[in-house]
C-alpha positions as CSV (number, residue, x, y, z in Angstrom):
1,M,0.0,0.0,0.0
2,H,2.8,2.3,0.9
3,L,4.4,1.5,-2.4
4,H,1.2,2.7,-4.2
5,L,0.9,5.9,-2.2
6,H,4.5,7.0,-2.7
7,P,4.1,8.2,-6.3
8,V,0.9,10.0,-5.3
9,L,2.6,11.7,-2.4
10,L,5.4,12.8,-4.8
11,I,2.9,14.2,-7.2
12,V,1.1,16.1,-4.4
13,A,4.4,17.5,-3.1
14,A,5.3,18.7,-6.6
15,E,2.0,20.4,-7.0
16,E,2.4,22.2,-3.7
17,E,5.9,23.4,-4.7
18,R,4.5,24.7,-8.0
19,G,1.8,26.5,-6.1
20,R,4.3,28.2,-3.9
21,E,6.3,29.3,-7.0
22,I,3.2,30.8,-8.5
23,K,2.4,32.7,-5.3
24,L,6.0,34.0,-5.1
25,R,5.8,35.2,-8.8
26,A,2.5,36.9,-8.0
27,M,4.0,38.6,-5.1
28,A,7.1,39.6,-7.2
29,S,5.1,41.2,-10.0
30,P,4.1,44.4,-8.1
31,L,7.7,44.7,-6.9
32,R,9.0,44.4,-10.5
33,F,6.4,47.0,-11.7
34,L,7.4,49.4,-8.9
35,S,11.1,48.9,-9.8
36,S,10.4,49.7,-13.4
37,L,8.4,52.8,-12.5
38,L,11.2,54.0,-10.2
39,L,13.7,53.5,-13.0
40,C,11.5,55.6,-15.4
41,L,11.1,58.3,-12.9
42,L,14.9,58.3,-12.3
43,A,15.5,58.6,-16.1
44,L,13.0,61.4,-16.4
45,L,14.7,63.2,-13.5
46,L,18.1,62.7,-15.1
47,H,16.5,64.1,-18.4
48,R,15.1,67.1,-16.7
49,A,18.4,67.7,-14.9
50,T,19.7,69.2,-18.2
51,V,16.8,71.6,-18.3
52,T,16.7,74.8,-16.1
53,S,13.2,76.1,-15.4
54,G,11.7,74.5,-18.5
55,C,14.5,75.4,-20.9
56,F,17.5,73.3,-22.1
57,S,20.7,75.1,-21.3
58,M,22.2,74.3,-24.7
59,E,19.2,75.7,-26.5
60,R,19.2,78.8,-24.3
61,E,22.9,79.5,-25.0
62,A,22.3,79.1,-28.7
63,L,19.4,81.6,-28.6
64,L,21.5,84.1,-26.6
65,D,24.3,83.8,-29.2
66,F,21.7,84.3,-31.9
67,K,20.5,87.4,-30.1
68,A,24.0,88.8,-29.9
69,G,24.1,88.9,-33.7
70,F,21.3,91.4,-33.8
71,H,21.3,95.2,-33.5
72,D,18.0,95.6,-31.5
73,T,17.4,99.3,-31.3
74,H,13.8,98.9,-30.2
75,N,14.5,96.3,-27.5
76,R,12.2,93.8,-29.1
77,L,14.2,91.0,-27.4
78,S,14.3,92.6,-24.0
79,S,12.5,89.6,-22.6
80,W,15.4,87.3,-23.5
81,V,16.8,87.3,-20.0
82,G,16.7,84.7,-17.2
83,Q,16.9,80.9,-17.3
84,D,13.6,80.0,-18.9
85,C,14.0,80.6,-22.7
86,C,10.6,79.1,-23.3
87,A,9.1,82.3,-21.8
88,W,11.0,84.6,-24.1
89,A,9.2,86.5,-26.8
90,G,9.0,84.6,-30.1
91,V,10.2,81.3,-28.6
92,I,7.8,78.4,-28.4
93,C,8.7,75.1,-26.7
94,R,6.9,71.8,-26.9
95,A,5.2,71.3,-23.5
96,T,6.0,67.6,-23.3
97,T,9.7,67.8,-24.0
98,G,10.8,71.4,-23.3
99,H,12.6,71.6,-26.7
100,V,12.3,74.8,-28.8
101,V,10.2,74.0,-31.8
102,K,9.2,77.5,-33.0
103,L,11.2,80.7,-33.4
104,D,9.0,83.5,-34.6
105,L,10.7,86.9,-34.8
106,R,8.5,88.3,-37.6
107,N,8.4,92.1,-37.4
108,T,4.7,92.9,-37.4
109,N,5.3,96.6,-37.6
110,T,6.8,96.7,-41.0
111,Y,7.6,100.5,-40.9
112,D,9.6,100.3,-37.7
113,R,11.1,98.1,-35.0
114,A,13.0,95.9,-37.4
115,L,15.8,93.8,-36.0
116,R,19.1,94.4,-37.9
117,G,21.0,91.1,-38.4
118,E,24.7,91.6,-38.3
119,R,25.7,87.9,-38.0
120,M,24.1,84.5,-37.7
121,N,26.1,81.8,-35.9
122,S,25.7,78.1,-36.7
123,S,25.3,77.4,-33.0
124,L,21.6,77.9,-33.7
125,L,21.7,74.3,-34.9
126,A,21.5,73.4,-31.3
127,L,17.8,73.9,-31.8
128,S,17.6,70.4,-33.4
129,H,13.9,70.1,-32.9
130,L,13.0,73.4,-34.6
131,R,10.0,73.1,-36.9
132,H,9.1,76.8,-37.5
133,L,11.5,79.6,-38.3
134,D,10.2,83.1,-39.2
135,L,12.6,86.0,-39.5
136,S,10.4,88.0,-42.0
137,F,10.4,91.8,-42.2
138,N,13.7,92.3,-40.4
139,D,16.9,93.7,-42.0
140,F,19.7,91.4,-42.9
141,S,21.1,93.5,-45.7
142,G,24.7,93.2,-44.3
143,I,25.0,89.4,-44.5
144,C,24.1,86.4,-46.7
145,I,21.5,83.7,-46.0
146,P,23.5,81.2,-43.9
147,E,24.2,77.8,-45.4
148,F,23.5,76.1,-42.1
149,I,19.8,76.8,-42.4
150,G,19.7,73.9,-44.7
151,S,20.6,71.6,-41.8
152,F,17.4,72.0,-39.8
153,K,16.2,68.5,-40.7
154,K,12.8,68.8,-38.9
155,L,12.0,72.3,-40.2
156,R,8.5,72.5,-41.8
157,Y,8.0,76.3,-42.1
158,L,10.7,78.8,-43.2
159,N,9.8,82.5,-43.8
160,L,12.6,84.9,-44.9
161,S,10.4,87.3,-46.7
162,S,11.4,91.0,-46.9
163,T,14.7,90.3,-45.1
164,Y,17.0,91.7,-47.9
165,F,19.9,89.3,-47.4
166,M,23.0,89.9,-49.6
167,G,24.1,87.3,-52.2
168,G,22.0,84.5,-53.6
169,I,19.9,81.6,-52.3
170,P,22.0,78.8,-50.9
171,A,21.4,75.5,-52.7
172,R,21.6,73.7,-49.3
173,L,18.0,74.8,-48.7
174,G,17.2,71.9,-50.9
175,N,18.1,69.6,-47.9
176,L,15.0,70.7,-46.0
177,S,13.0,67.6,-47.2
178,S,10.4,68.0,-44.4
179,L,9.6,71.6,-45.4
180,Y,5.9,72.3,-46.0
181,A,6.1,76.1,-46.6
182,L,8.9,78.3,-47.9
183,D,8.5,82.1,-48.3
184,L,11.4,84.0,-49.9
185,T,9.4,87.0,-51.0
186,D,11.9,89.9,-51.4
187,A,14.4,87.9,-49.4
188,L,17.4,89.4,-51.3
189,Y,18.7,92.9,-51.3
190,V,17.5,95.3,-54.0
191,D,19.5,98.5,-54.8
192,D,18.0,102.0,-55.4
193,Y,17.7,101.2,-59.1
194,G,15.6,98.1,-58.5
195,N,18.3,95.6,-59.2
196,G,18.3,92.6,-57.0
197,Y,20.9,89.9,-56.5
198,P,20.3,87.4,-59.3
199,V,19.3,83.8,-58.6
200,D,21.0,81.6,-61.2
201,N,19.2,78.3,-60.7
202,L,16.3,76.7,-58.8
203,D,17.4,73.1,-59.1
204,W,17.4,72.8,-55.3
205,V,13.7,73.5,-55.2
206,S,13.0,70.1,-56.8
207,H,14.3,68.3,-53.7
208,L,11.7,69.9,-51.4
209,T,9.3,67.0,-52.1
210,S,7.0,67.8,-49.1
211,L,6.5,71.4,-50.1
212,K,2.9,72.7,-50.3
213,H,3.5,76.5,-50.3
214,L,6.3,78.2,-52.3
215,D,6.6,82.0,-52.6
216,L,9.6,83.3,-54.6
217,S,8.0,86.7,-55.6
218,G,10.2,89.7,-55.9
219,L,13.4,87.7,-56.5
220,N,15.5,88.3,-59.6
221,L,14.9,85.1,-61.5
222,T,15.9,86.4,-64.9
223,D,18.9,84.1,-65.2
224,V,17.1,81.0,-64.1
225,P,17.3,78.7,-67.2
226,D,14.3,76.3,-66.6
227,W,12.3,77.3,-63.6
228,F,9.3,75.3,-64.6
229,S,11.1,71.9,-64.6
230,S,12.2,72.5,-61.0
231,V,8.8,73.5,-59.8
232,N,7.1,70.8,-61.7
233,M,8.7,68.2,-59.5
234,L,6.6,69.3,-56.5
235,S,3.6,67.0,-56.7
236,S,2.1,68.2,-53.4
237,L,2.4,71.9,-54.2
238,Q,-0.8,73.9,-53.4
239,V,0.4,77.6,-53.6
240,L,2.9,78.9,-56.1
241,N,3.8,82.6,-56.2
242,M,6.6,83.8,-58.6
243,S,5.3,87.3,-59.4
244,Y,7.6,90.2,-60.0
245,G,10.4,87.7,-60.8
246,G,11.7,88.9,-64.1
247,L,10.8,85.5,-65.7
248,N,11.0,85.6,-69.4
249,S,9.9,82.2,-70.5
250,I,7.1,79.8,-69.8
251,P,6.3,76.5,-71.6
252,V,3.1,76.7,-73.7
253,S,2.7,72.9,-73.8
254,V,3.8,70.4,-71.2
255,V,3.5,66.6,-71.5
256,H,2.8,66.2,-67.8
257,V,2.2,68.7,-65.0
258,N,2.8,67.1,-61.6
259,F,0.7,69.5,-59.6
260,T,-2.5,69.4,-61.6
261,S,-4.5,67.9,-58.8
262,S,-3.0,69.8,-55.9
263,L,-2.3,73.4,-57.0
264,T,-5.0,75.9,-55.8
265,V,-3.2,79.2,-56.1
266,L,-0.9,80.3,-59.0
267,D,0.5,83.8,-59.3
268,L,2.9,84.6,-62.1
269,S,1.9,88.2,-62.6
270,F,4.4,91.0,-63.5
271,N,6.8,88.9,-65.6
272,S,7.7,89.1,-69.3
273,F,6.7,85.9,-70.9
274,S,5.8,87.4,-74.3
275,S,3.9,84.3,-75.4
276,T,0.4,82.9,-75.7
277,L,-1.4,81.7,-72.6
278,P,-0.1,78.2,-71.6
279,K,-2.4,75.3,-72.7
280,W,-1.6,73.2,-69.7
281,L,-3.4,75.7,-67.4
282,G,-6.7,74.2,-68.3
283,N,-5.6,70.9,-66.7
284,V,-4.9,72.4,-63.3
285,S,-8.5,71.8,-62.4
286,G,-8.2,72.6,-58.7
287,L,-7.2,76.3,-59.1
288,T,-9.1,78.8,-57.1
289,S,-6.9,81.8,-57.8
290,L,-5.0,82.5,-61.0
291,G,-2.9,85.7,-61.4
292,L,-1.4,86.4,-64.8
293,S,-1.6,90.1,-65.1
294,S,1.1,92.3,-66.7
295,C,2.9,89.2,-68.2
296,E,2.9,90.4,-71.9
297,F,0.7,87.5,-72.9
298,R,-0.8,87.8,-76.4
299,G,-3.3,86.0,-78.5
300,T,-6.8,84.8,-77.5
301,I,-8.1,83.5,-74.2
302,P,-8.4,79.7,-74.7
303,G,-11.8,78.0,-74.3
304,A,-10.1,75.7,-71.8
305,I,-10.3,78.5,-69.3
306,G,-13.9,77.4,-68.7
307,D,-12.5,74.1,-67.3
308,L,-11.2,75.9,-64.2
309,S,-14.7,75.9,-62.6
310,S,-13.2,76.3,-59.0
311,L,-11.8,79.7,-59.7
312,T,-12.8,82.5,-57.4
313,F,-10.1,85.0,-58.6
314,L,-8.9,85.5,-62.2
315,N,-6.7,88.3,-63.3
316,L,-5.5,88.6,-66.9
317,G,-5.3,92.4,-66.9
318,N,-2.6,94.7,-68.3
319,N,-1.3,92.2,-70.8
320,F,-2.1,94.8,-73.6
321,L,-2.1,92.2,-76.4
322,L,-4.8,89.7,-75.4
323,E,-7.4,90.0,-78.2
324,G,-10.5,88.4,-79.7
325,I,-13.7,87.6,-78.0
326,V,-14.1,86.2,-74.5
327,P,-14.9,82.5,-74.9
328,R,-18.4,81.5,-73.9
329,S,-16.9,78.9,-71.7
330,M,-16.1,81.7,-69.3
331,A,-19.7,81.3,-68.2
332,N,-18.7,78.1,-66.4
333,L,-16.7,80.1,-63.9
334,R,-19.7,80.6,-61.7
335,R,-17.7,80.8,-58.5
336,L,-15.7,83.8,-59.6
337,E,-15.7,86.7,-57.2
338,E,-13.1,88.8,-58.9
339,L,-12.5,89.0,-62.7
340,D,-10.0,91.4,-64.2
341,L,-9.5,91.5,-68.0
342,S,-8.6,95.2,-68.1
343,V,-6.1,96.9,-70.5
344,N,-6.2,94.5,-73.4
345,Q,-7.7,94.4,-76.8
346,L,-10.6,92.1,-76.1
347,S,-13.7,92.7,-78.2
348,G,-17.2,91.4,-78.8
349,T,-20.2,91.7,-76.5
350,L,-20.7,91.0,-72.8
351,T,-23.7,88.8,-73.4
352,G,-23.6,85.1,-73.5
353,W,-21.0,84.7,-70.7
354,L,-21.2,87.6,-68.2
355,E,-24.8,86.9,-67.1
356,Q,-23.8,83.7,-65.4
357,L,-21.1,85.2,-63.1
358,T,-23.6,86.1,-60.4
359,N,-21.1,85.8,-57.5
360,L,-18.8,88.6,-58.7
361,I,-17.6,91.1,-56.2
362,V,-15.3,93.0,-58.5
363,L,-15.6,93.2,-62.3
364,N,-13.0,95.0,-64.3
365,L,-13.3,95.0,-68.0
366,S,-12.0,98.6,-68.5
367,Y,-9.8,99.7,-71.5
368,N,-10.7,97.1,-74.0
369,L,-12.7,97.1,-77.3
370,F,-16.0,95.6,-75.9
371,N,-19.1,96.8,-77.7
372,G,-22.9,96.3,-77.5
373,S,-24.9,97.0,-74.3
374,V,-24.4,96.1,-70.7
375,P,-26.7,93.2,-69.7
376,A,-29.4,94.2,-67.3
377,S,-28.7,91.0,-65.4
378,V,-25.7,92.7,-63.9
379,G,-28.3,94.4,-61.6
380,K,-28.7,91.0,-59.9
381,F,-25.1,90.7,-58.9
382,S,-25.9,91.5,-55.2
383,N,-22.3,91.1,-54.0
384,L,-20.8,93.5,-56.5
385,T,-18.7,96.3,-55.0
386,G,-16.7,97.5,-58.0
387,L,-18.0,97.8,-61.6
388,Y,-15.2,98.9,-64.0
389,L,-16.4,99.2,-67.6
390,G,-14.6,102.5,-68.6
391,G,-12.6,102.9,-71.8
392,N,-14.6,100.6,-74.1
393,S,-17.0,101.1,-77.0
394,L,-20.1,100.1,-75.1
395,G,-23.5,101.6,-76.0
396,G,-27.1,101.1,-75.3
397,V,-29.1,102.2,-72.3
398,I,-28.4,101.7,-68.6
399,S,-31.5,102.0,-66.5
400,E,-32.5,101.5,-62.9
401,A,-32.8,97.8,-63.5
402,H,-29.0,97.6,-63.9
403,F,-28.6,98.7,-60.3
404,E,-31.6,96.9,-58.8
405,S,-29.7,94.7,-56.2
406,L,-26.4,96.4,-56.1
407,T,-26.6,97.5,-52.5
408,K,-22.9,96.9,-51.9
409,L,-21.7,98.9,-55.0
410,R,-18.9,101.4,-54.1
411,V,-17.2,102.0,-57.5
412,L,-19.1,102.8,-60.7
413,D,-16.8,103.4,-63.7
414,L,-18.6,103.8,-67.1
415,F,-16.1,106.4,-68.3
416,D,-15.6,107.0,-72.1
417,N,-18.4,104.9,-73.5
418,S,-21.4,105.8,-75.6
419,I,-23.8,104.7,-72.9
420,T,-27.0,106.5,-72.2
421,V,-27.8,106.6,-68.5
422,S,-31.6,106.8,-68.3
423,I,-32.7,107.1,-64.7
424,G,-35.8,108.8,-63.4
425,Q,-35.3,112.0,-61.4
426,S,-37.2,110.5,-58.4
427,W,-35.0,107.3,-58.2
428,V,-33.3,106.6,-54.9
429,P,-30.2,104.4,-55.5
430,P,-29.7,101.4,-53.3
431,F,-25.9,102.1,-52.9
432,Q,-23.5,104.6,-51.5
433,L,-20.8,105.1,-54.1
434,R,-17.2,106.2,-53.3
435,V,-16.1,106.6,-56.9
436,I,-18.3,107.8,-59.8
437,Y,-16.8,108.0,-63.3
438,L,-19.4,108.8,-65.9
439,S,-17.5,111.1,-68.2
440,N,-18.5,111.0,-71.9
441,C,-21.7,109.0,-71.1
442,H,-25.0,110.6,-72.0
443,L,-26.6,111.7,-68.7
444,G,-28.4,114.9,-69.8
445,P,-30.0,117.1,-70.5
446,Q,-31.1,117.1,-66.8
447,F,-28.7,117.2,-63.9
448,P,-28.9,113.7,-62.3
449,E,-30.9,114.1,-59.1
450,W,-30.0,110.7,-57.7
451,L,-26.5,112.1,-56.9
452,R,-28.1,114.0,-53.9
453,F,-28.4,110.7,-52.0
454,Q,-24.7,110.0,-52.3
455,T,-23.1,111.2,-49.1
456,Q,-19.8,109.3,-49.1
457,T,-18.4,110.0,-52.6
458,Q,-14.7,110.8,-52.9
459,E,-14.4,111.3,-56.7
460,L,-17.0,112.4,-59.2
461,T,-16.3,112.9,-62.9
462,M,-19.1,113.9,-65.3
463,H,-17.0,115.5,-68.1
464,D,-18.9,115.9,-71.4
465,C,-22.1,114.2,-70.3
466,K,-24.5,116.4,-72.4
467,I,-25.9,118.1,-69.3
468,A,-27.7,121.3,-70.1
469,A,-29.4,122.4,-66.9
470,T,-29.1,124.7,-63.9
471,I,-26.9,123.2,-61.2
472,P,-29.2,122.4,-58.2
473,N,-28.4,124.1,-54.9
474,W,-28.1,120.8,-53.1
475,F,-25.0,120.0,-55.2
476,W,-22.9,122.4,-53.2
477,N,-23.3,120.1,-50.2
478,F,-22.7,116.9,-52.2
479,S,-20.6,114.5,-50.1
480,S,-19.2,117.7,-48.6
481,S,-17.0,115.9,-46.0
482,T,-15.5,113.3,-48.3
483,V,-15.3,114.5,-51.9
484,T,-11.7,115.3,-53.2
485,L,-12.3,115.6,-56.9
486,V,-15.2,117.0,-58.9
487,D,-15.2,117.3,-62.7
488,L,-18.2,118.8,-64.4
489,S,-16.3,120.3,-67.4
490,D,-17.5,120.4,-71.0
491,N,-21.2,120.5,-70.4
492,R,-23.7,123.3,-70.6
493,I,-24.4,123.7,-67.0
494,R,-25.8,127.0,-65.9
495,G,-26.0,128.7,-62.5
496,R,-24.0,130.6,-60.0
497,L,-21.3,129.4,-57.5
498,P,-22.1,129.9,-53.8
499,S,-20.3,132.5,-51.8
500,S,-18.2,129.8,-50.2
501,L,-17.6,126.2,-51.1
502,S,-18.2,123.8,-48.2
503,F,-16.2,120.8,-49.6
504,A,-13.8,120.3,-46.7
505,R,-11.5,117.9,-48.5
506,L,-11.8,119.1,-52.1
507,E,-8.5,119.1,-53.9
508,E,-9.5,119.3,-57.6
509,L,-12.4,121.2,-59.1
510,Y,-13.0,121.3,-62.9
511,L,-15.9,123.6,-64.0
512,D,-14.4,124.8,-67.2
513,S,-16.4,125.1,-70.5
514,N,-19.8,125.5,-69.1
515,L,-22.3,128.4,-68.8
516,F,-21.6,129.4,-65.2
517,E,-22.0,133.1,-64.4
518,G,-21.8,135.6,-61.5
519,P,-19.0,136.2,-59.0
520,L,-16.5,133.6,-57.8
521,P,-16.7,132.4,-54.2
522,A,-15.0,134.6,-51.7
523,M,-13.7,131.6,-49.8
524,L,-12.4,128.4,-51.4
525,P,-11.7,125.0,-49.7
526,S,-8.3,125.1,-47.9
527,A,-7.3,121.7,-49.5
528,L,-7.9,122.9,-53.0
529,D,-4.8,122.8,-55.3
530,T,-6.3,122.5,-58.8
531,L,-9.1,124.8,-60.1
532,Y,-10.2,125.1,-63.7
533,L,-12.9,127.8,-64.5
534,S,-12.1,128.8,-68.0
535,N,-14.7,129.3,-70.8
536,N,-17.5,130.5,-68.5
537,S,-19.2,133.9,-67.9
538,F,-18.0,134.8,-64.4
539,T,-18.2,138.5,-63.5
540,G,-17.0,140.8,-60.7
541,Q,-13.8,140.8,-58.7
542,L,-11.6,137.8,-58.4
543,P,-10.5,136.8,-54.9
544,G,-6.9,138.0,-54.6
545,C,-7.2,140.0,-57.8
546,G,-4.5,142.5,-58.7
547,I,-1.5,140.2,-58.7
548,D,0.7,140.2,-61.8
549,E,1.3,137.5,-64.4
550,T,4.7,136.5,-62.9
551,T,3.1,135.8,-59.5
552,Y,0.3,133.8,-61.2
553,A,2.9,131.8,-63.1
554,S,4.8,130.9,-59.9
555,L,1.6,129.9,-58.2
556,R,0.8,127.4,-61.0
557,G,3.9,125.4,-60.2
558,R,4.1,125.1,-56.4
559,P,1.9,125.4,-53.3
560,Q,2.1,128.7,-51.5
561,G,0.1,127.9,-48.4
562,R,-3.7,127.8,-48.3
563,S,-5.5,131.0,-47.4
564,G,-8.7,130.3,-49.2
565,S,-8.0,132.7,-52.1
566,L,-6.8,132.1,-55.6
567,K,-3.4,133.3,-54.6
568,A,-3.0,130.0,-52.6
569,I,-4.0,127.6,-55.4
570,P,-0.9,126.2,-57.2
571,R,-2.8,125.2,-60.4
572,F,-5.7,127.1,-61.9
573,D,-7.0,128.2,-65.2
574,L,-9.1,131.4,-65.6
575,A,-8.6,131.9,-69.3
576,A,-11.6,133.3,-71.2
577,S,-13.4,133.9,-67.9
578,Y,-14.5,137.4,-67.0
579,G,-13.1,139.2,-64.0
580,C,-10.1,141.3,-63.5
581,P,-7.4,140.8,-66.2
582,I,-4.0,139.3,-65.5
583,N,-1.7,142.1,-66.4
């Protein structure tokens, strides 16, 4: 029996031993956890031992050395004292690590308080966790862009705009492979003659594969051989600005554009391409803003422009040589808020495409060859603030319907067209205009009564508007606190001038070639520096009369102080008006 129990007892004993081991392990687990926790805390304490009051000493010393390279006449860096560099102005640290991740010394007061950089030491590389560096609108005109900036491996944002560094752009910036945004607008010094340091190549740009925002505007890129190939490597690019760059070439056709699906903003304005509009633009379907003004583009506007249905801003103005009719596909751009086609040779009518652009805020078609009438549907553009149609060959009639919903309109420019403005004398306009240019339109024969409701106008021109009526008394209080220019010349307006003009800010007054009569005002606005009264029938004594021709000639060329008399007006014309002669 004992022989049979012995194996059983051995088994039981073994099980008990195993149980004791399990209990011991269970008891040891909390101890092991506590030991691990203590080790972590000790490591953290050792880590923080290198930090003094939330700032790493190495990073603090690097920032102080950086500060020493500035001439800070306005004490913008006066807070850079003490141990905690994370509390200094423009220095941002990550809360979890204490490392400096952002250095923002942008000069927000661009007319003053600029830091003057006299040297930049590579010790700044101690900020190895830096992601954001902004030195914009400070003065570095005595030094070059440091090569070491290209060694900030974690940098995502770099802004050196309006810093005026000497020399060129270091190619080592191409090492910033994590960079999302690069702004080098006016980053290089420009002399008094407008000559900036030339940039000879942009090959380094092609290595910035993470780049979403690139602004090279204002740099001298005239010598760059193939700028498009470098930029075309950036498949994630969303914003590209190369305006005012002196670029003189652009490919008209491209086999493949890498940023067709990503690019939303393209500004190439104020360059000298002297070519037709690129065909590949129609493939950049995500564009919301396209600036191609003053680029010397010629030829017609391609129908593919209508494929850019996401556009809210389109500027093709001041190219001088764009010609032909506006393609009807322009009507597809129904999200447009600003359209500028001014100063070209575009022709044809406005119907068939303009009516669909109901979201427009600013419409500038001035100085072209457009003909026909203005569509009445423009009166439905309820967001419109600026309507610029001057300098065309437009005709037809503009009535109250053209202004029906234009409550936000501030600028009305119909200058130098053959338009008849037919508006009832009892009409009350829905807008308050700041600028009114109606010269050479047919407004008369009555004086437009609706003007009396305009109380905020700054400029009014109604030269040669076929007005043949007596000027109403209310006009002498027209926008009296805001108006600076009034031109009623070359009409047949009758009436007398008041004894004093109440236009507090009036600088220019043109009443010449009308039928005004009676004496001139005894008091004139103190701001007035240009007065034309010739070819009228004024009588009586001139204010300040009796001065000789030599004195009048000197007054025409330079201000003499403003006393309210004709003696104080630097430019005036009284020829063929009655009054005392100029001897």
